[in-house]
Each structure stands twice: as C-alpha cells, then as structure tokens.
VEXRO-682738 format. One line per 4 residues: number of its first residue (from 1); their letters; for each residue x negated, y negated, z of N, C-alpha, C. Coordinates in steps of 0.05 Angstrom, whole numbers. Example, Ala and Ser with C-alpha at 12.3 -4.5 7.8 and 13.67 -1.06 7.14 Angstrom:
<atoms>
1	as	-264,114,156,-246,90,156,-264,66,156 | -257,45,142,-273,21,143,-258,-1,157 $
</atoms>
This chain:
<atoms>
1	xxxx	-73,628,-857,-71,641,-832,-86,633,-801 | -76,641,-783,-89,628,-761,-108,654,-752 | -134,646,-743,-150,664,-737,-148,668,-699 | -150,701,-694,-142,703,-667,-159,701,-655 $
5	xxxx	-187,703,-653,-203,697,-638,-212,663,-632 | -200,667,-604,-211,636,-599,-231,621,-600 | -236,593,-613,-262,577,-600,-263,572,-572 | -285,582,-564,-298,565,-534,-311,551,-529 $
9	xxxx	-295,531,-510,-298,504,-506,-312,502,-477 | -332,495,-476,-354,486,-444,-344,466,-435 | -331,454,-412,-331,424,-396,-356,422,-382 | -361,397,-386,-386,388,-370,-371,362,-355 $
13	xxxx	-373,366,-327,-353,341,-320,-328,341,-315 | -309,343,-290,-286,350,-290,-270,323,-272 | -285,301,-269,-268,279,-261,-241,269,-271 | -242,246,-270,-211,235,-278,-212,244,-309 $
17	xxxx	-235,239,-324,-225,243,-357,-227,270,-359 | -253,296,-342,-251,318,-353,-227,328,-346 | -216,323,-318,-188,342,-315,-173,336,-326 | -169,312,-346,-141,306,-365,-147,319,-392 $
21	xxxx	-173,320,-395,-183,342,-416,-170,373,-419 | -171,371,-392,-176,409,-387,-139,407,-384 | -129,392,-375,-101,395,-373,-91,390,-404 | -92,376,-419,-88,373,-442,-93,396,-456 $
25	xxxx	-112,410,-459,-120,433,-469,-101,462,-461 | -94,454,-432,-77,473,-429,-46,475,-432 | -31,446,-425,-4,445,-434,-5,442,-465 | -21,437,-482,-15,430,-513,-26,451,-524 $
29	xxxx	-33,480,-510,-53,496,-523,-42,511,-555 | -13,510,-554,-1,522,-578,-5,495,-607 | 0,476,-601,-2,453,-619,-30,444,-623 | -47,452,-607,-80,450,-614,-94,470,-632 $
33	xxxx	-72,493,-627,-78,517,-641,-71,513,-668 | -54,501,-669,-38,503,-699,-52,479,-711 | -57,459,-694,-75,440,-716,-107,447,-726 | -110,469,-709,-139,475,-710,-138,499,-734 $
37	xxxx	-124,513,-726,-118,538,-742,-138,566,-732 | -137,554,-700,-144,579,-684,-148,575,-658 | -135,582,-636,-138,579,-609,-161,568,-600 | -153,551,-578,-184,539,-564,-186,547,-537 $
41	xxxx	-208,561,-526,-200,579,-500,-221,564,-482 | -218,548,-454,-241,534,-437,-247,558,-424 | -281,563,-438,-291,581,-426,-309,580,-395 | -310,551,-390,-332,545,-364,-326,522,-360 $
45	xxxx	-328,507,-331,-322,476,-319,-352,470,-309 | -367,457,-316,-388,454,-297,-390,423,-281 | -386,429,-260,-383,409,-231,-404,408,-212 | -404,384,-194,-422,385,-176,-412,396,-153 $
49	xxxx	-387,386,-147,-373,401,-120,-354,411,-133 | -361,444,-129,-341,465,-138,-317,474,-122 | -327,462,-93,-308,470,-69,-278,457,-80 | -279,432,-88,-254,416,-91,-236,430,-103 $
53	xxxx	-212,422,-103,-186,434,-115,-183,429,-140 | -176,440,-155,-170,418,-188,-146,435,-198 | -124,425,-195,-103,438,-201,-99,440,-236 | -93,468,-240,-93,470,-267,-110,488,-277 $
57	xxxx	-135,489,-259,-159,497,-274,-169,529,-256 | -175,548,-276,-180,571,-259,-202,569,-252 | -199,573,-216,-225,573,-208,-255,593,-214 | -246,613,-225,-262,624,-237,-280,618,-256 $
61	xxxx	-276,595,-264,-279,587,-296,-300,559,-279 | -306,557,-256,-315,529,-241,-345,545,-246 | -371,527,-243,-394,533,-235,-414,505,-235 | -427,515,-222,-452,489,-211,-473,490,-238 $
65	xxxx	-475,506,-251,-494,514,-268,-493,507,-295 | -494,482,-300,-486,471,-323,-501,484,-339 | -533,477,-340,-552,493,-360,-550,518,-368 | -541,543,-349,-534,560,-356,-505,570,-371 $
69	xxxx	-482,551,-370,-463,547,-385,-468,538,-413 | -485,520,-416,-491,513,-438,-508,529,-461 | -521,544,-443,-538,564,-456,-531,590,-464 | -498,597,-462,-493,624,-463,-490,642,-483 $
73	xxxx	-492,621,-508,-494,635,-534,-469,637,-550 | -443,640,-528,-418,643,-546,-401,617,-541 | -415,595,-532,-397,573,-536,-400,554,-556 | -367,549,-569,-368,536,-596,-366,504,-598 $
77	xxxx	-359,489,-575,-362,466,-570,-362,457,-542 | -386,442,-538,-388,433,-514,-375,404,-505 | -361,397,-488,-353,367,-482,-360,367,-457 | -377,339,-460,-395,314,-438,-377,300,-429 $
81	xxxx	-366,296,-408,-355,273,-395,-371,276,-367 | -394,280,-363,-408,274,-336,-428,241,-340 | -426,231,-358,-441,197,-359,-471,199,-355 | -476,177,-354,-509,179,-339,-530,191,-368 $
85	xxxx	-549,188,-358,-581,188,-382,-585,219,-382 | -588,229,-357,-598,249,-348,-583,257,-322 | -571,288,-324,-578,306,-339,-564,312,-363 | -547,294,-376,-530,299,-400,-547,295,-429 $
89	xxxx	-575,280,-421,-587,287,-451,-600,313,-450 | -606,327,-431,-620,347,-429,-595,370,-436 | -573,374,-429,-548,392,-429,-547,384,-462 | -546,363,-471,-530,361,-498,-552,380,-518 $
93	xxxx	-576,361,-509,-589,384,-536,-598,408,-528 | -588,422,-496,-592,448,-500,-569,462,-511 | -550,447,-513,-528,457,-522,-531,462,-553 | -537,446,-566,-545,441,-599,-565,467,-598 $
97	xxxx	-586,474,-587,-598,497,-587,-594,517,-595 | -569,519,-570,-560,543,-566,-534,549,-581 | -531,532,-603,-507,539,-625,-479,527,-621 | -482,499,-599,-453,490,-596,-453,458,-611 $
101	xxxx	-430,462,-625,-436,431,-622,-417,417,-603 | -426,382,-604,-420,372,-578,-400,343,-579 | -380,349,-562,-362,320,-561,-376,308,-533 | -377,282,-537,-382,261,-511,-368,240,-511 $
105	xxxx	-374,231,-487,-358,200,-484,-379,186,-471 | -403,187,-468,-423,178,-456,-442,148,-474 | -421,129,-471,-437,108,-490,-464,105,-476 | -470,105,-449,-500,91,-440,-520,108,-456 $
109	xxxx	-517,144,-458,-530,155,-468,-534,150,-502 | -520,155,-512,-510,144,-544,-523,117,-552 | -522,103,-528,-538,76,-542,-567,74,-536 | -573,89,-523,-607,92,-513,-619,116,-533 $
113	xxxx	-602,137,-535,-617,153,-547,-595,166,-568 | -580,157,-579,-560,166,-606,-581,177,-629 | -602,162,-639,-613,179,-660,-629,199,-654 | -641,205,-622,-655,235,-623,-626,250,-620 $
117	xxxx	-612,247,-609,-591,263,-609,-578,269,-636 | -580,252,-648,-577,264,-675,-589,281,-685 | -610,272,-688,-636,286,-698,-637,315,-689 | -622,319,-666,-625,351,-656,-601,363,-669 $
121	xxxx	-579,342,-671,-556,359,-682,-555,369,-706 | -573,347,-718,-579,354,-751,-594,390,-756 | -619,379,-739,-640,404,-745,-623,426,-738 | -603,431,-722,-583,449,-718,-557,452,-723 $
125	xxxx	-557,443,-747,-529,439,-769,-507,443,-748 | -503,418,-732,-482,418,-715,-475,395,-711 | -451,389,-700,-436,367,-696,-434,348,-676 | -444,320,-668,-441,306,-650,-418,287,-655 $
129	xxxx	-393,287,-637,-377,266,-642,-374,250,-618 | -358,229,-622,-362,210,-591,-339,193,-590 | -320,191,-605,-306,172,-614,-297,156,-576 | -287,173,-556,-284,166,-529,-298,145,-516 $
133	xxxx	-321,149,-525,-349,134,-521,-344,97,-522 | -331,84,-543,-326,61,-548,-303,40,-532 | -285,59,-542,-259,38,-529,-237,58,-523 | -239,75,-507,-221,103,-495,-202,108,-525 $
137	xxxx	-179,100,-525,-158,113,-536,-160,108,-566 | -173,82,-576,-165,63,-595,-183,79,-617 | -172,93,-634,-194,97,-655,-205,79,-668 | -232,83,-677,-250,62,-679,-271,68,-693 $
141	xxxx	-288,88,-680,-309,107,-696,-304,121,-716 | -287,141,-718,-278,147,-740,-263,131,-767 | -249,101,-754,-244,92,-782,-272,82,-795 | -291,76,-776,-315,53,-780,-334,77,-800 $
145	xxxx	-330,99,-792,-351,116,-811,-340,134,-831 | -316,133,-830,-300,146,-851,-284,132,-863 | -267,121,-853,-242,98,-865,-251,79,-889 | -268,70,-872,-290,43,-885,-309,50,-893 $
149	xxxx	-318,71,-903,-343,88,-905,-349,73,-937 | -327,71,-952,-334,56,-980,-328,21,-979 | -331,14,-959,-332,-11,-955,-357,-30,-944 | -359,-48,-949,-383,-65,-932,-371,-84,-909 $
153	xxxx	-378,-75,-887,-371,-84,-860,-390,-109,-850 | -379,-131,-845,-397,-155,-839,-398,-166,-819 | -374,-160,-801,-372,-168,-771,-352,-153,-760 | -354,-146,-739,-348,-134,-712,-342,-142,-681 $
157	xxxx	-323,-155,-671,-317,-174,-653,-296,-161,-637 | -298,-155,-613,-277,-139,-594,-278,-152,-562 | -259,-137,-557,-260,-146,-528,-261,-106,-516 | -286,-101,-504,-290,-67,-502,-289,-56,-474 $
161	xxxx	-281,-85,-464,-284,-70,-427,-257,-80,-412 | -246,-59,-406,-218,-73,-389,-223,-86,-373 | -244,-80,-352,-241,-91,-327,-250,-122,-328 | -266,-128,-348,-269,-152,-350,-254,-173,-367 $
165	xxxx	-237,-156,-375,-213,-174,-392,-194,-176,-372 | -193,-159,-352,-167,-166,-329,-168,-188,-318 | -196,-190,-307,-206,-215,-295,-203,-238,-303 | -214,-238,-331,-211,-263,-349,-187,-272,-351 $
169	xxxx	-166,-262,-356,-140,-263,-360,-120,-266,-341 | -135,-256,-315,-117,-264,-289,-121,-298,-287 | -146,-297,-286,-162,-327,-282,-155,-350,-298 | -141,-340,-326,-134,-361,-347,-107,-360,-346 $
173	xxxx	-87,-339,-332,-57,-334,-323,-49,-349,-302 | -69,-355,-286,-59,-363,-255,-80,-390,-244 | -98,-386,-250,-121,-413,-243,-140,-399,-224 | -135,-374,-223,-157,-359,-196,-185,-366,-198 $
177	xxxx	-196,-360,-182,-226,-358,-189,-239,-334,-190 | -262,-326,-198,-278,-299,-210,-273,-280,-178 | -280,-297,-160,-276,-271,-139,-256,-260,-130 | -237,-277,-126,-197,-271,-128,-191,-252,-145 $
181	xxxx	-205,-254,-175,-189,-231,-195,-206,-214,-187 | -228,-217,-185,-238,-183,-183,-222,-178,-157 | -223,-189,-138,-210,-169,-112,-183,-154,-127 | -168,-174,-141,-143,-164,-147,-153,-134,-167 $
185	xxxx	-171,-140,-183,-168,-114,-202,-188,-95,-181 | -197,-95,-165,-214,-74,-150,-184,-60,-137 | -174,-75,-125,-143,-64,-109,-128,-51,-129 | -126,-58,-153,-114,-47,-168,-124,-18,-186 $
189	xxxx	-151,-10,-178,-161,7,-193,-177,-1,-222 | -180,-24,-228,-192,-35,-251,-223,-37,-248 | -228,-45,-224,-254,-47,-217,-270,-28,-199 | -288,-15,-212,-300,-3,-183,-313,-16,-166 $
193	xxxx	-318,-3,-139,-335,-4,-114,-350,-32,-124 | -373,-20,-140,-399,-36,-155,-387,-45,-182 | -379,-68,-184,-373,-75,-211,-391,-87,-231 | -421,-79,-227,-444,-94,-228,-440,-85,-266 $
197	xxxx	-434,-58,-274,-440,-53,-306,-419,-64,-323 | -397,-73,-305,-376,-75,-326,-379,-109,-324 | -378,-125,-306,-384,-156,-296,-399,-162,-311 | -426,-147,-313,-456,-163,-318,-459,-153,-353 $
201	xxxx	-428,-144,-360,-435,-140,-384,-454,-109,-399 | -462,-89,-380,-482,-71,-386,-462,-53,-399 | -437,-48,-398,-417,-25,-409,-410,-39,-431 | -410,-59,-439,-396,-76,-463,-425,-80,-480 $
205	xxxx	-446,-82,-468,-472,-75,-489,-479,-49,-500 | -471,-26,-483,-480,4,-490,-455,2,-523 | -432,1,-516,-415,-2,-534,-417,-17,-563 | -434,-38,-560,-436,-57,-585,-458,-47,-601 $
209	xxxx	-477,-33,-581,-498,-23,-600,-486,7,-607 | -476,16,-601,-463,40,-613,-445,32,-643 | -433,7,-641,-416,-1,-660,-429,-15,-683 | -450,-27,-672,-470,-41,-697,-484,-17,-709 $
213	xxxx	-490,12,-697,-500,22,-711,-492,35,-733 | -464,39,-733,-441,48,-742,-433,36,-760 | -430,7,-755,-419,-13,-777,-438,-18,-798 | -465,-21,-798,-489,-34,-808,-504,-6,-827 $
217	xxxx	-493,14,-807,-519,38,-825,-546,29,-810 | -554,23,-790,-574,18,-778,-587,15,-751 | -604,33,-745,-605,38,-717,-611,17,-698 | -596,9,-678,-586,-7,-657,-591,2,-632 $
221	xxxx	-606,-4,-614,-608,8,-592,-602,-14,-570 | -594,-3,-549,-587,-19,-523,-604,-49,-521 | -633,-38,-524,-648,-60,-517,-647,-85,-537 | -636,-77,-562,-632,-95,-589,-606,-113,-583 $
225	xxxx	-590,-109,-556,-573,-118,-560,-565,-148,-537 | -560,-172,-543,-570,-188,-519,-543,-186,-510 | -548,-190,-474,-523,-189,-452,-523,-212,-434 | -494,-217,-432,-494,-244,-413,-480,-231,-403 $
229	xxxx	-467,-236,-377,-451,-231,-358,-431,-251,-353 | -406,-246,-348,-381,-264,-341,-386,-275,-307 | -400,-264,-289,-393,-276,-263,-399,-312,-257 | -408,-326,-278,-406,-350,-275,-389,-366,-283 $
233	xxxx	-367,-352,-297,-347,-364,-311,-329,-379,-286 | -320,-402,-295,-304,-413,-269,-278,-424,-281 | -258,-434,-260,-238,-445,-262,-241,-469,-287 | -265,-487,-287,-266,-506,-301,-271,-503,-330 $
237	xxxx	-279,-478,-327,-287,-472,-361,-255,-462,-373 | -244,-451,-356,-215,-448,-366,-202,-474,-365 | -202,-497,-356,-193,-517,-360,-201,-532,-382 | -226,-529,-387,-242,-540,-409,-226,-527,-441 $
241	xxxx	-231,-500,-436,-221,-487,-455,-193,-491,-466 | -170,-493,-442,-151,-500,-449,-142,-530,-466 | -167,-547,-463,-164,-576,-471,-170,-566,-502 | -183,-551,-507,-194,-555,-535,-174,-526,-548 $
245	xxxx	-153,-517,-534,-134,-495,-546,-146,-472,-548 | -165,-464,-532,-180,-435,-529,-168,-423,-505 | -179,-399,-505,-184,-379,-475,-210,-370,-477 | -215,-358,-454,-250,-342,-455,-248,-318,-449 $
249	xxxx	-262,-299,-468,-265,-270,-468,-288,-264,-466 | -297,-244,-455,-321,-232,-455,-325,-214,-476 | -334,-224,-509,-335,-205,-525,-366,-193,-531 | -360,-172,-547,-382,-152,-559,-375,-163,-590 $
253	xxxx	-402,-174,-594,-399,-185,-630,-423,-175,-645 | -419,-155,-662,-442,-148,-679,-437,-159,-707 | -458,-165,-720,-451,-185,-742,-472,-190,-759 | -472,-181,-789,-486,-182,-810,-502,-213,-820 $
257	xxxx	-520,-216,-820,-531,-248,-831,-522,-245,-854 | -518,-280,-868,-511,-289,-891,-523,-276,-913 | -548,-272,-908,-561,-264,-927,-571,-233,-931 | -549,-221,-910,-547,-187,-911,-575,-176,-906 $
261	xxxx	-590,-191,-896,-616,-176,-887,-623,-164,-867 | -607,-172,-848,-610,-171,-816,-585,-170,-798 | -578,-160,-780,-560,-159,-766,-560,-164,-731 | -545,-176,-722,-545,-181,-690,-525,-163,-675 $
265	xxxx	-535,-164,-654,-507,-150,-636,-512,-166,-599 | -495,-175,-595,-493,-196,-572,-469,-187,-555 | -471,-192,-533,-443,-188,-507,-448,-216,-486 | -433,-227,-492,-425,-255,-470,-402,-266,-470 $
269	xxxx	-401,-283,-453,-369,-289,-454,-362,-320,-476 | -347,-323,-483,-342,-342,-507,-311,-355,-505 | -306,-384,-518,-283,-389,-515,-272,-382,-543 | -247,-366,-552,-238,-368,-570,-213,-381,-580 $
273	xxxx	-207,-386,-604,-182,-406,-605,-156,-391,-594 | -142,-402,-592,-106,-383,-575,-99,-378,-599 | -97,-376,-627,-84,-371,-650,-103,-347,-665 | -127,-346,-646,-138,-319,-651,-130,-289,-645 $
277	xxxx	-127,-269,-657,-111,-248,-644,-125,-238,-626 | -149,-243,-617,-157,-227,-591,-150,-250,-569 | -143,-275,-574,-141,-289,-555,-108,-276,-534 | -101,-260,-548,-70,-252,-543,-74,-229,-529 $
281	xxxx	-101,-212,-526,-101,-191,-516,-106,-185,-481 | -84,-180,-455,-78,-185,-442,-86,-160,-420 | -90,-164,-398,-87,-141,-371,-114,-127,-384 | -118,-101,-380,-144,-86,-384,-137,-66,-409 $
285	xxxx	-127,-83,-428,-130,-75,-458,-154,-80,-469 | -163,-66,-489,-181,-73,-508,-172,-77,-538 | -185,-93,-553,-182,-97,-581,-213,-103,-597 | -203,-91,-623,-228,-96,-638,-227,-105,-661 $
289	xxxx	-236,-126,-670,-234,-147,-694,-250,-133,-718 | -244,-124,-740,-269,-120,-758,-262,-137,-783 | -285,-145,-789,-290,-160,-819,-295,-146,-841 | -286,-138,-866,-301,-124,-882,-300,-140,-914 $
293	xxxx	-313,-134,-924,-310,-142,-962,-281,-145,-973 | -276,-115,-969,-248,-103,-989,-226,-105,-967 | -231,-91,-949,-203,-92,-933,-205,-115,-916 | -219,-135,-920,-205,-161,-903,-213,-150,-865 $
297	xxxx	-191,-162,-861,-190,-171,-831,-173,-148,-816 | -190,-123,-803,-164,-111,-787,-176,-113,-757 | -152,-103,-742,-160,-108,-717,-148,-82,-702 | -159,-66,-682,-156,-41,-669,-144,-49,-632 $
301	xxxx	-122,-40,-629,-114,-50,-603,-102,-20,-588 | -105,-22,-562,-95,-6,-551,-110,-3,-517 | -101,14,-504,-115,20,-475,-143,34,-478 | -174,16,-468,-194,26,-476,-208,46,-445 $
305	xxxx	-192,54,-428,-205,70,-412,-174,82,-397 | -191,96,-373,-169,116,-362,-169,135,-370 | -160,159,-355,-162,190,-356,-144,196,-384 | -118,191,-384,-107,196,-406,-114,187,-436 $
309	xxxx	-125,166,-435,-132,148,-462,-155,160,-472 | -174,163,-450,-199,171,-465,-199,207,-461 | -183,212,-457,-177,243,-455,-168,246,-490 | -150,228,-496,-140,230,-523,-158,234,-539 $
313	xxxx	-178,209,-538,-200,209,-564,-218,233,-560 | -227,241,-530,-242,275,-535,-227,289,-545 | -200,289,-551,-186,317,-556,-184,314,-586 | -183,289,-592,-178,282,-619,-205,295,-637 $
317	xxxx	-233,287,-624,-261,296,-631,-262,328,-625 | -244,339,-613,-251,367,-604,-236,383,-631 | -213,373,-630,-201,389,-662,-219,376,-679 | -230,360,-686,-243,357,-714,-264,369,-711 $
321	xxxx	-281,375,-693,-299,393,-684,-292,420,-682 | -271,436,-685,-262,458,-682,-265,467,-707 | -242,449,-730,-247,454,-753,-265,454,-769 | -285,435,-771,-311,438,-780,-319,468,-772 $
325	xxxx	-322,474,-747,-334,506,-738,-317,526,-755 | -296,522,-756,-283,545,-770,-289,543,-804 | -295,523,-822,-292,518,-842,-325,523,-846 | -347,522,-831,-380,522,-831,-382,505,-842 $
329	xxxx	-375,478,-839,-381,443,-845,-390,433,-819 | -400,415,-826,-410,391,-803,-396,366,-815 | -387,351,-797,-381,312,-803,-400,299,-797 | -398,272,-812,-415,254,-816,-431,253,-784 $
333	xxxx	-457,249,-799,-478,254,-775,-488,222,-771 | -511,216,-769,-521,192,-761,-521,176,-793 | -520,156,-801,-530,138,-825,-539,114,-817 | -569,113,-821,-581,92,-820,-604,88,-834 $
337	xxxx	-594,86,-861,-601,82,-892,-612,58,-896 | -595,43,-885,-596,8,-890,-621,5,-871 | -624,9,-853,-651,1,-838,-653,-30,-836 | -636,-46,-830,-639,-73,-825,-649,-80,-805 $
341	xxxx	-660,-104,-805,-676,-113,-788,-653,-129,-766 | -659,-115,-737,-645,-125,-717,-661,-151,-703 | -646,-173,-717,-645,-204,-704,-646,-211,-676 | -662,-234,-660,-664,-234,-633,-643,-249,-633 $
345	xxxx	-634,-264,-610,-605,-273,-608,-612,-303,-615 | -633,-311,-612,-645,-337,-626,-644,-345,-653 | -637,-321,-666,-632,-329,-692,-597,-329,-697 | -584,-321,-679,-551,-321,-683,-540,-357,-686 $
349	xxxx	-527,-359,-703,-510,-384,-710,-483,-383,-699 | -474,-407,-684,-448,-408,-672,-442,-436,-662 | -421,-440,-661,-414,-474,-636,-416,-465,-609 | -419,-483,-598,-425,-484,-572,-413,-512,-554 $
353	xxxx	-394,-500,-532,-389,-522,-512,-400,-530,-493 | -418,-550,-483,-430,-556,-463,-421,-580,-441 | -419,-571,-420,-416,-585,-406,-440,-602,-386 | -437,-630,-382,-459,-641,-366,-454,-661,-349 $
357	xxxx	-469,-663,-329,-463,-677,-302,-487,-700,-310 | -469,-722,-315,-488,-748,-314,-486,-772,-307 | -507,-791,-305,-498,-810,-294,-484,-834,-310 | -462,-845,-292,-435,-861,-303,-450,-886,-304 $
361	xxxx	-462,-895,-336,-485,-920,-332,-475,-921,-364 | -483,-942,-369,-487,-951,-409,-512,-934,-418 | -512,-927,-441,-527,-918,-453,-532,-880,-453 | -517,-868,-433,-523,-846,-425,-515,-832,-460 $
365	xxxx	-495,-837,-467,-483,-821,-488,-496,-823,-509 | -512,-847,-515,-539,-849,-537,-554,-834,-538 | -567,-833,-511,-587,-817,-502,-579,-785,-508 | -568,-774,-499,-555,-753,-503,-552,-742,-540 $
369	xxxx	-546,-759,-544,-536,-759,-575,-563,-751,-588 | -578,-774,-582,-611,-772,-593,-622,-746,-585 | -623,-735,-564,-632,-710,-566,-615,-687,-579 | -594,-682,-578,-582,-667,-605,-593,-670,-628 $
373	xxxx	-590,-695,-639,-604,-702,-666,-633,-689,-667 | -651,-699,-652,-682,-695,-649,-679,-662,-655 | -666,-642,-654,-664,-619,-645,-648,-602,-671 | -634,-622,-687,-620,-612,-705,-590,-599,-696 $
377	xxxx	-585,-605,-676,-551,-601,-667,-540,-617,-675 | -520,-611,-697,-495,-635,-701,-476,-632,-678 | -462,-656,-668,-446,-656,-648,-421,-657,-666 | -397,-638,-652,-370,-648,-669,-354,-668,-653 $
381	xxxx	-354,-656,-621,-332,-683,-609,-341,-683,-578 | -342,-705,-577,-353,-711,-543,-329,-721,-527 | -333,-715,-501,-308,-728,-486,-326,-736,-457 | -322,-755,-451,-334,-777,-431,-319,-773,-401 $
385	xxxx	-316,-776,-380,-298,-782,-357,-312,-791,-329 | -311,-806,-317,-323,-815,-291,-317,-831,-277 | -334,-834,-249,-325,-859,-235,-348,-863,-213 | -353,-882,-199,-368,-877,-179,-396,-876,-179 $
389	xxxx	-411,-880,-207,-435,-870,-210,-436,-847,-223 | -419,-824,-227,-422,-800,-230,-395,-798,-253 | -412,-777,-271,-389,-776,-294,-396,-745,-305 | -377,-738,-317,-376,-713,-336,-384,-709,-371 $
393	xxxx	-394,-704,-381,-396,-711,-413,-391,-687,-422 | -368,-675,-437,-373,-649,-453,-378,-650,-482 | -397,-636,-492,-400,-635,-527,-392,-612,-531 | -380,-612,-558,-380,-590,-578,-396,-603,-595 $
397	xxxx	-406,-571,-605,-420,-571,-624,-409,-562,-652 | -421,-575,-678,-421,-552,-704,-437,-528,-699 | -436,-512,-718,-460,-486,-714,-484,-491,-720 | -501,-481,-698,-529,-485,-698,-540,-460,-679 $
401	xxxx	-568,-455,-688,-578,-429,-675,-578,-435,-647 | -577,-404,-638,-586,-411,-609,-614,-416,-600 | -626,-412,-613,-660,-420,-611,-658,-453,-610 | -643,-465,-633,-639,-497,-633,-623,-507,-597 $
405	xxxx	-603,-494,-592,-586,-504,-579,-603,-504,-551 | -621,-476,-544,-638,-478,-524,-659,-498,-517 | -672,-502,-540,-683,-524,-544,-676,-549,-532 | -651,-554,-550,-637,-580,-542,-627,-575,-504 $
409	xxxx	-622,-566,-497,-611,-563,-467,-637,-570,-447 | -659,-551,-457,-690,-556,-445,-692,-590,-444 | -695,-599,-468,-691,-626,-460,-677,-645,-452 | -650,-635,-449,-630,-655,-432,-634,-653,-408 $
413	xxxx	-642,-625,-398,-654,-629,-367,-676,-650,-363 | -694,-660,-380,-714,-672,-376,-704,-707,-370 | -678,-707,-383,-668,-731,-378,-662,-745,-350 | -671,-769,-342,-658,-779,-316,-628,-781,-318 $
417	xxxx	-623,-793,-332,-594,-787,-329,-569,-762,-334 | -589,-741,-330,-564,-717,-338,-570,-704,-310 | -558,-704,-292,-555,-693,-270,-557,-661,-273 | -542,-652,-280,-545,-628,-293,-528,-612,-315 $
421	xxxx	-534,-586,-321,-524,-570,-341,-498,-560,-326 | -475,-563,-325,-452,-549,-315,-450,-526,-326 | -448,-521,-345,-436,-498,-356,-449,-503,-390 | -446,-477,-399,-457,-476,-433,-440,-452,-447 $
425	xxxx	-415,-452,-464,-403,-434,-464,-402,-433,-500 | -410,-404,-514,-401,-406,-542,-375,-404,-554 | -372,-411,-568,-343,-419,-579,-348,-398,-605 | -323,-378,-610,-322,-358,-632,-295,-359,-644 $
429	xx	-293,-341,-666,-277,-335,-676,-261,-356,-699 | -274,-386,-703,-270,-405,-723,-283,-401,-748 $
</atoms>
C-alpha cells in the first residue's frame, strides 16, 4: 500500500543537471511514486541567482538560503548538484545532522573528503549515494559495490571524461591537431571556456579516486592518484599509434598489484590496441572496463555527462534512498576494510612507447640499447628512420616499472647522440 504523505526533497543547485532533476521529478511524479511506494515532493530549491526564470519550477520554492533549507528538519533527501568543495561539504554535513540523506554528483568533494562524509552519514544513520559523480548515466558505482560485492576486482580501466575523448577521437579520425580539436569541442559545447579540469586530467583523477576506493575497499584520495593531462598529445603520436595498430585515449586506471597487497590509481594518455573494447568508444561517450576474478571482463558504456544523462543517475539514487527511508534502512556505506597500501606511480608496471630524436650516425642504436639494458628495461621493438644527419628512433618496451623507465629516460638525455625525447606514451590494454 502506498504511503500518502510525500517524501520531501531539497535540491541544492538548479543548473543544467539540477533543472533536469526537477523536471523529471515533476513529469515522472506518478512513476516515481509507484516505484518508491510514496510520492516525492520538491520542497525547496537553493540557488545563487533567484531572479532567473526556471521553467517548471514554482518560484515560491526558490531560495538563496541553502543552509536554512537543509536545516528545516522535515527534509527527507537532499540532492546536491552545486559542485565544488565549499559550501557543498558543509551543506551535506548539515543535512545529515538535521535528518536528511544525501544524493550527490560532486566528484571533487567525494574524491577529497569521501571518507569524512561517509563517517558523518553513518553517525547519523543516513545514506550517501553518488552514482552520478563518476560516469553520468552509466550505472557503475552500484554494480561495483553491490552486484560485484561477492567478487574480487583486480582492475578498473576506463574513459571517464567525454570532453577529452571527443578531442582525442577527433584527432584520430581527422588528423586534426590538439588545438583545432579543442576549438571544435568548445564550439559544440563539449568543452568549457576553461577546459583545464578536463584536458589536464583533474576531472578524471577525481573519478579514479572514487572508483579505486569502491573497487578495492580501500581509502583512495585524490592526492593518491597520479595525473597527467593530454595537451601534449600530437598528430605524430597518433601516427605512431596507428603504425602499432593502436589509438590513444585518456584513461583512468585503477589496479591491484599482482601480490594483492597494494593498489595504484592513475590518469594519463595511453596507446591501446584497436581490438580492445575501449578503442571503439567514440565522441563524447564514456566507457569503463572492469576485470574481476569470477565475473571476468565487463564493460559499462554510455553518455558520461550532460543534463539528462546525469539527472538519470541522480534520480536512480533518489529512488533507492527514498526506498531506504521508507523501510527504515540504509544502503551500503563506505567499505574500506581492506586498507591496502596505495603505491606511487613509480611502482606501476606497463609497456612504453618512446620516440627519440637522435644523430644519424653509426653506433647510436647500440648506445641507446645499452642504456635500456643498464636500467633493466627490455626492448620489444625498435624503428629507426632519418637523413641529413638527423634521425628518429622509436622504441617500444616490454613491461617495466615507471621508476625504471624514468631512470632510463634521464640517462638517455645525457647521451650526446640523443637530441631530445620527442614523446613518451604508455601502452595499455594488452
């Protein structure tokens, strides 16, 4: 039997995502009530600019007093889509303390202070859900912490930023340079006026921290994630990738060490073989590839950003939290029991593609090969070309640690015959 008294929802933020959340709550009200077992009522909307016209939202619900809204005491669920660290952190904490559960899409805050927020939620016997924080509409967090709860996850690797994937896909498919592809992404609305958070990997790093924490039952903070942007990727890198049967993606990679005692989390551009499922992810789409002991290989794919897709994930969490509210229960909280060591980037083992500008004379290849051998880095293939005293040397290694590769490159730079290191690219997915 459906409860007639509605569950009250406070919405913090009414931008692209927030306005879609409000619209869906209104247009799908009957369906949501049937799925939850009680009506849901939008009880207040906190915004910075109250005079802006917001279609479909009763102006009487709009307020600039977000703190007052979450302190009301009659709010069942607070939906936070304002982003950033403050005031979001304080508002979420206040909501828990005044009896509300929280649904958030705030990846930056969760990557930085997720453990503290979970602790406050647990102290107050409330839910903290955040499916929309990682991959937009793609169901990912719930499968990791519920559907795969009985499995052992070894690796999570994915494309979790649509802007960078659009840019790299455009460079790959048309031969465009980075700036040209970025300009097109901006014109189409895929890139912000300031794209730094996307192209320098900050957005993906926050998502990697959240994914690693859930996958490995270990607290992984944003500071634990190695981050490298994709602004230095060139058309020449794509040409080299194609010669290897690869393409280039900005990847978030979270993996468990072979001995199971530690984990790593990193974001950087990487070459991946064209036959890998992630290589075919085009445009602004996201995809995450999960490898586990029992389930094997799984891939989650779909739109990773935008008002409607992100709102879909928010509403999914809202339904789950409201159901919990009605039953007097709470869903899964933080799981950090494994408490594995988070290793630095130097411990990561993978393959590398190194492009060197060298002198075109006898003995250069032997000198370069000697440096690799002295640092314990095994060479897989070498390709050399050049004329008029200048040459290019492309070396692809077998698997080696990042620390060993770094030492190798430092030694190579000291050779008189090496004019410069044109590019270094990791090779993943093999």
